[in-house]
C-alpha positions as CSV (number, residue, x, y, z in Angstrom):
1,M,100.2,-4.6,97.3
2,F,101.6,-3.3,94.0
3,T,100.6,-6.4,92.1
4,R,97.0,-6.1,93.4
5,E,96.8,-2.5,92.1
6,K,98.3,-3.5,88.9
7,G,95.8,-6.3,88.5
8,T,93.0,-3.9,89.1
9,L,94.3,-1.5,86.5
10,V,94.6,-4.3,84.0
11,L,91.0,-5.4,84.7
12,I,89.8,-1.9,84.2
13,I,91.7,-1.6,80.9
14,F,90.2,-5.0,79.8
15,V,86.7,-4.0,80.7
16,L,87.0,-0.6,78.9
17,C,88.4,-2.3,75.8
18,G,85.6,-4.8,75.8
19,L,83.1,-2.0,76.2
20,V,84.5,0.0,73.3
21,I,85.0,-3.0,71.0
22,G,81.5,-4.3,71.8
23,G,79.9,-0.9,71.2
24,L,81.7,-0.6,67.9
25,I,80.5,-4.1,66.8
26,G,77.0,-3.1,67.9
27,E,77.1,0.0,65.8
28,L,78.5,-1.8,62.8
29,T,75.9,-4.6,62.9
30,A,72.9,-2.4,63.5
31,G,72.3,-2.3,59.7
32,V,72.5,-6.1,59.2
33,S,69.0,-7.6,59.5
34,W,69.9,-10.8,61.4
35,L,72.5,-9.1,63.7
36,S,70.5,-5.9,64.4
37,W,69.7,-7.2,68.0
38,L,73.4,-6.6,68.9
39,G,72.8,-2.8,68.4
40,Y,69.8,-2.6,70.7
41,G,70.6,-0.5,73.7
42,K,69.8,2.5,75.9
43,Q,71.3,5.9,76.5
44,F,71.4,7.5,79.9
45,G,73.1,10.5,81.5
46,I,73.0,14.2,81.2
47,H,71.7,14.9,77.7
48,D,71.8,18.7,77.9
49,P,75.1,19.9,79.1
50,I,75.3,22.1,82.2
51,T,77.1,25.3,81.3
52,L,79.1,27.4,83.8
53,D,79.7,30.9,82.4
54,L,82.3,32.9,84.3
55,G,82.5,35.8,81.9
56,V,85.9,35.0,80.6
57,V,85.7,31.2,80.6
58,Q,82.7,29.1,79.7
59,I,82.8,25.5,80.8
60,S,80.2,22.8,79.8
61,F,79.7,19.6,81.8
62,G,77.9,16.6,80.4
63,L,78.0,12.8,80.6
64,L,76.2,10.3,78.4
65,F,76.4,6.6,78.5
66,T,75.3,4.4,75.6
67,I,75.1,0.7,76.4
68,N,74.0,-2.0,73.9
69,V,73.8,-5.8,73.9
70,S,77.2,-6.2,72.2
71,S,78.8,-3.9,74.8
72,I,77.6,-6.2,77.6
73,I,78.8,-9.2,75.7
74,G,82.2,-7.5,75.2
75,I,82.5,-6.8,78.9
76,A,81.7,-10.4,79.7
77,I,84.3,-11.6,77.3
78,A,86.9,-9.1,78.7
79,I,86.3,-10.4,82.2
80,F,86.6,-14.0,81.0
81,L,89.9,-13.2,79.3
82,Y,91.2,-11.4,82.3
83,R,90.5,-14.4,84.5
84,K,91.9,-16.8,81.9
85,F,95.3,-15.0,81.7
Protein backbone atom coordinates (compact mmCIF):
# COMPACT_ATOMS: atom_id res chain seq x y z
CA MET A 1 0.00 0.00 0.00
CA PHE A 2 2.91 2.35 0.67
CA THR A 3 4.14 2.07 -2.92
CA ARG A 4 0.69 2.98 -4.23
CA GLU A 5 0.61 6.15 -2.10
CA LYS A 6 4.16 6.96 -3.12
CA GLY A 7 3.23 6.51 -6.80
CA THR A 8 0.26 8.85 -6.38
CA LEU A 9 2.45 11.46 -4.71
CA VAL A 10 5.01 11.23 -7.52
CA LEU A 11 2.21 11.60 -10.10
CA ILE A 12 0.91 14.72 -8.34
CA ILE A 13 4.42 16.19 -8.27
CA PHE A 14 4.90 15.42 -11.98
CA VAL A 15 1.57 17.04 -12.88
CA LEU A 16 2.30 20.14 -10.80
CA CYS A 17 5.74 20.48 -12.39
CA GLY A 18 4.22 20.10 -15.86
CA LEU A 19 1.60 22.72 -15.00
CA VAL A 20 4.15 25.24 -13.70
CA ILE A 21 6.70 24.71 -16.48
CA GLY A 22 3.97 24.80 -19.14
CA GLY A 23 2.55 28.01 -17.68
CA LEU A 24 5.99 29.58 -17.65
CA ILE A 25 6.56 28.62 -21.29
CA GLY A 26 3.15 30.07 -22.16
CA GLU A 27 4.00 33.36 -20.49
CA LEU A 28 7.42 33.55 -22.15
CA THR A 29 6.12 32.77 -25.64
CA ALA A 30 3.14 35.15 -25.49
CA GLY A 31 5.22 37.90 -27.11
CA VAL A 32 6.50 35.74 -29.98
CA SER A 33 4.19 36.08 -32.96
CA TRP A 34 4.24 32.47 -34.20
CA LEU A 35 4.14 30.98 -30.68
CA SER A 36 1.57 33.31 -29.14
CA TRP A 37 -1.12 30.59 -29.29
CA LEU A 38 0.70 28.80 -26.45
CA GLY A 39 -0.17 31.69 -24.13
CA TYR A 40 -3.89 31.63 -24.91
CA GLY A 41 -5.80 30.72 -21.78
CA LYS A 42 -8.45 31.46 -19.22
CA GLN A 43 -8.57 32.55 -15.58
CA PHE A 44 -11.21 31.31 -13.19
CA GLY A 45 -11.75 31.36 -9.46
CA ILE A 46 -12.40 33.98 -6.80
CA HIS A 47 -11.08 37.23 -8.30
CA ASP A 48 -11.95 39.45 -5.33
CA PRO A 49 -10.65 37.99 -2.09
CA ILE A 50 -13.12 37.29 0.71
CA THR A 51 -11.96 39.03 3.88
CA LEU A 52 -12.69 37.87 7.41
CA ASP A 53 -12.11 40.72 9.88
CA LEU A 54 -11.95 39.58 13.51
CA GLY A 55 -10.82 42.92 14.91
CA VAL A 56 -7.33 41.84 15.86
CA VAL A 57 -6.68 39.57 12.89
CA GLN A 58 -7.75 40.06 9.30
CA ILE A 59 -7.68 37.01 7.00
CA SER A 60 -8.21 37.11 3.24
CA PHE A 61 -9.23 34.08 1.18
CA GLY A 62 -8.88 33.90 -2.58
CA LEU A 63 -8.17 31.35 -5.25
CA LEU A 64 -7.39 32.01 -8.90
CA PHE A 65 -6.44 29.46 -11.55
CA THR A 66 -4.78 30.45 -14.80
CA ILE A 67 -4.73 27.73 -17.44
CA ASN A 68 -3.22 28.15 -20.90
CA VAL A 69 -2.53 25.86 -23.84
CA SER A 70 1.08 25.20 -22.86
CA SER A 71 -0.02 24.26 -19.32
CA ILE A 72 -2.28 21.57 -20.75
CA ILE A 73 0.55 20.34 -22.98
CA GLY A 74 2.85 20.33 -19.94
CA ILE A 75 0.38 18.22 -17.96
CA ALA A 76 0.08 15.75 -20.85
CA ILE A 77 3.87 15.46 -21.12
CA ALA A 78 4.17 15.00 -17.35
CA ILE A 79 1.65 12.14 -17.36
CA PHE A 80 3.42 10.56 -20.34
CA LEU A 81 6.78 10.76 -18.53
CA TYR A 82 5.24 9.35 -15.34
CA ARG A 83 3.89 6.34 -17.24
CA LYS A 84 7.20 5.91 -19.11
CA PHE A 85 9.29 5.76 -15.95
